[in-house]
Every structure is written in C-alpha cells, then in structure tokens.
C-alpha positions, 0 to 999 in steps of 0.5 A, spaced: 156 686 135 155 679 137 152 678 145 155 673 149 150 669 152 149 669 160 151 662 162 146 662 167 141 663 162 143 657 157 140 650 158 144 645 160 142 638 159 135 641 155 133 643 162 132 651 163 136 654 169 130 657 171 126 650 171 133 648 174 133 653 180 126 651 181 127 644 182 133 645 187 129 649 191 123 644 191 127 639 194 130 643 198 123 646 201 121 638 202 128 636 206 125 642 210 118 639 211 120 632 211 126 635 217 119 638 221 116 632 221 121 628 223 123 633 229 115 632 230 114 625 230 120 625 235 116 629 240 110 626 239 115 619 241 118 622 247 112 626 249 113 622 256 118 626 258 117 632 252 111 634 256 113 635 262 120 638 260 116 644 255 111 645 262 116 646 267 121 651 263 114 655 262 113 655 269 119 656 271 120 662 266 113 665 270 115 663 277 123 664 278 122 670 279 119 668 287 124 664 288 129 671 287 124 675 291 125 670 297 133 669 296 134 677 296 130 676 303 135 671 306 131 665 304 135 658 301 133 657 293 132 650 296 126 651 300 124 658 296 123 653 290 120 648 295 115 653 296 113 655 289 112 648 287 106 647 292 103 654 290 104 651 283 100 644 286 094 648 290 093 653 284 092 646 279 088 642 284 084 649 284 083 649 277 081 641 278 077 642 282 074 650 278 073 643 272 069 639 276 064 643 280 063 647 273 063 642 268 063 635 269 058 636 275 053 640 270 054 637 264 047 635 263 044 642 264 050 646 260 048 640 253 040 642 255 042 650 254 046 649 248 041 645 244 035 650 247 040 656 244 041 652 237 033 651 236 032 657 238 037 660 234 034 656 228 027 658 230 029 665 229 032 664 222 026 660 219 030 654 219 027 647 222 031 642 224 029 635 225 029 631 231 035 626 228 039 633 227 038 636 234 039 629 237 046 630 233 047 636 236 046 634 243 051 628 243 056 632 239 056 637 245 056 632 251 062 629 247 065 636 245 063 638 253 067 632 256 073 633 251 074 641 254 074 638 261 078 633 260 083 638 256 082 642 262 084 637 267 089 635 263 092 640 260 099 639 262 098 631 262 094 630 256 099 625 253 100 620 258 096 615 258 093 611 265 094 613 272 102 610 272 104 615 266 100 620 270 104 619 276 110 619 272 108 626 269 107 629 274 113 627 279 117 628 272 115 635 272 116 638 279 121 634 279 125 638 273 122 644 275 124 643 283 132 644 279 130 648 274 127 654 280 133 653 285 139 654 279 135 658 274 140 663 273 146 658 272 142 653 267 140 659 263 147 662 263 149 656 261 144 654 256 146 662 253 153 660 252 151 653 248 146 656 243 151 656 237 151 663 238 156 668 241 156 668 248 154 675 250 148 674 244 147 667 247 145 670 253 142 676 251 136 672 247 135 667 252 134 673 257 130 677 253 125 671 250 124 668 257 122 675 259 117 675 254 115 669 255 113 672 263 110 677 261 105 674 255 102 670 260 102 675 264 098 679 261 094 674 258 092 672 265 091 680 267 087 681 260 082 675 261 081 674 268 077 681 268 072 678 262 070 671 264 067 675 271 064 680 268 061 675 262 059 670 268 057 677 273 053 679 268 049 672 267 049 671 275 045 678 275 040 676 270 039 670 273 041 665 268 043 658 269 051 657 268 054 662 271 061 659 274 062 654 268 061 660 262 067 664 267 071 657 267 071 656 260 072 664 258 077 664 262 081 657 260 080 658 253 083 665 253 090 662 253 088 660 246 089 666 241 083 668 237 079 660 237 079 661 244 075 668 245 071 666 238 069 658 243 067 662 250 063 668 246 059 662 241 057 658 248 055 664 253 051 667 248 048 660 246 046 659 253 043 665 254 039 665 248 037 658 250 035 659 258 034 667 257 031 670 251 034 674 245 035 680 250 039 676 254 043 674 249 045 681 246 047 683 253 051 678 254 054 678 246 055 686 248 058 685 255 063 680 251 065 684 245 066 690 250 070 686 254 075 683 249 075 688 244 075 694 249 078 693 256 081 686 256 087 690 249 088 695 253 089 691 260 094 687 256 097 693 252 099 696 260 102 690 261 106 687 256 106 692 251 109 691 244 113 685 246 110 680 243 106 684 237 105 679 230 100 680 225 094 676 226 095 672 220 101 669 223 097 669 230 092 665 228 096 660 222 102 657 229 096 657 233 092 653 228 099 649 226 100 648 233 094 644 236 094 641 230 100 638 231 100 638 239 093 640 242 092 644 246 099 645 249 101 646 242 095 651 241 097 655 247 105 656 246 105 656 238 104 664 238 108 667 243 113 661 240 113 665 234 114 671 236 120 670 241 123 666 235 122 673 231 124 677 236 130 674 237 132 673 229 131 680 230 137 681 235 142 676 233 141 682 225 142 686 231 149 684 234 151 683 227 150 689 225 153 692 231 159 688 230 160 690 223 159 697 224 165 696 231 170 693 225 169 698 220 170 703 226 176 699 228 178 699 220 178 706 219 181 708 225 186 705 224 187 708 217 187 714 221 192 713 226 
C-alpha cells in the first residue's frame, strides 16, 4: 500500500518545510530584535523624561509606605509626601558629600595605592612591568575613579548634560515623585486596570511587582551595609589608608549584581596590598569573602526570602545588558526588573489555569444538575 506523504514534509517551490520554518522564525526573531532596538533608541532620545520617571517610580515604590504610615496617623498625604521628599533630598546630599570627601578629595592617593598594589602583585608573580605600562595603568585608574565618582554623584541624572539639564531633571524627578507618593494607590489601581489584563489580575501583578522591587532594594541595602562597614572598619583597624573610600565604593557597587562585588573586592584588596602587604591583603580578602558570601546572603534571604530568586547566569547577563544599554541605572535595575517580569508571567499563567479550572468545574456542575 502506498503511503500518502505528509503535506508538511512536501517541499514547495523547491524549498524544504524545515528550511521554510527556520526562515520564518529568523524573520520573526529579527523583527523582535529591531523592535527592541527601536524601543531602546526611543528611550535614549527621551532620556530627559524617561530617567526621572524611572527614578521617581522606584523611589516611590520604596518610600510610599512611609506616606501610608503618616496618613494612618492623621497626617495629610500631601504633607507626608513633602516630608518624604525632604528625606530623599537629605539622603542624596549625604551621598554627594560622601562621594566628594571619600573619592574626589583622595583621588591621587587612591591612584597611588592602586598602582603600588598592582606593582606588588606583579613582583609576587615575577612579572616585570615597564614604566610605560605603569603610567598607562595610572592614567586609566585616574579616569576610572573619576568616572566612578561621577557615576555616584550623577547616578540618577547621568543622561543630562549641563546645569540647565541637570536642574530640569531634578525638578522633573521630584515633581513626579510628589504626585506618585500623594496618590500612589489611586495611580497603581488605574495602571493595574489598563495593563491589557483582567482588572483583578493587573492590580495583583502590579501590587506584587511593587512589593518585590521594594523588598529587593531593602534587602540589597541591609545586607550590604554590614559588608561595607566591615571592610572599611577592618582597613581602619589595621591602619590602612582609604578606609572610607573603600567602604563607600563597596556600598555603591553593591547594587550591581556580581560585577559590583568583584570590582569593590579587587579595589579593596589592591589598596591593602599596596599600602600594607600580603598579610593585610589576605585579611581584607577574608573579610570580603566572609561578609559577601555568608553574612550578606543570610541577611538578604532573611529580608527578601525567595521573592526575587533567579538563575545566576540570567542575573549576570541581564546586568551586563542593562549596563551596556542604559549605563549604571540599567545595570542596577535590569536584574530586579527581569525577576519581576518572570514572576508576573508566572502569575498570569496561574491565573489562566485557575480560570480554566473554574470553567471546567462550572461545566461539570451544570451537567450534573
């Protein structure tokens, strides 16, 4: 008996079905890639509005419980929002002061200690560094530290140029922040109902995303603050220089997953090696390993539980991608935002499954009746 060929396996116009499917998929993937690039280009073009909006939303996610607390105790939400904004301004001024005192004012000493640490390391490894190489390292270190200091002080407004742009960015961010804090629940309820999802599901997804982002930043801050204090304190107790800059850099880079820990750890170890010696460097490395890999994660799990767990490879790749596309802000936001989107997708699937089960149960109940 002759077997009838499957139409899917029959070549059309000399092109095999498999090749046709892969060609179609390639065009679809290319379209997705071009769409993403168009979105990135558009956001870059409107960064003067986009960056303040992102910063205002994130700060509002973190701080709106303070406004709720004051409102529950009889304080007007508008006044409570103003008080929270003043608190945020005080924190920003404090960060700027720490950056100026801890980095700008000691840049020369930091470069000297880093160069001494690299030279000592090269000697220990029996490597000869030419004078030109040392000078190149010194030049790049100066540029890197200046860039780091700039990145810390302009973390929020890195996309603005000039005093006018900076002023407009600050004004826009605080303007948006005030209205977000003053009417947080009304705004989130409206957004949840206009996400293209059922109103109940949209509101739930947005509420859980807000909670997850808030807990993430709480966890990162509370788990890495002891790390920064321990590393800086260990350097101070051993009489090593630059204890405060090391602590500031350790805390600032903690918000960039994996890469931040590597950068701050290498910086602290090289400073200890150059200013002290091998023993001091090993002690600092031991403190860093203990705090970053044992104490810090324990505190993070205690605060955040497993709300934002992701595969380390996914976390690293999203961090790199966010940093390449959007700088420090992208590197900081990429991992938690990806985790939130993954969790939202799981919630959507669970909601769909629940609705299907309810429908099937209703049909069976109808048939039985």
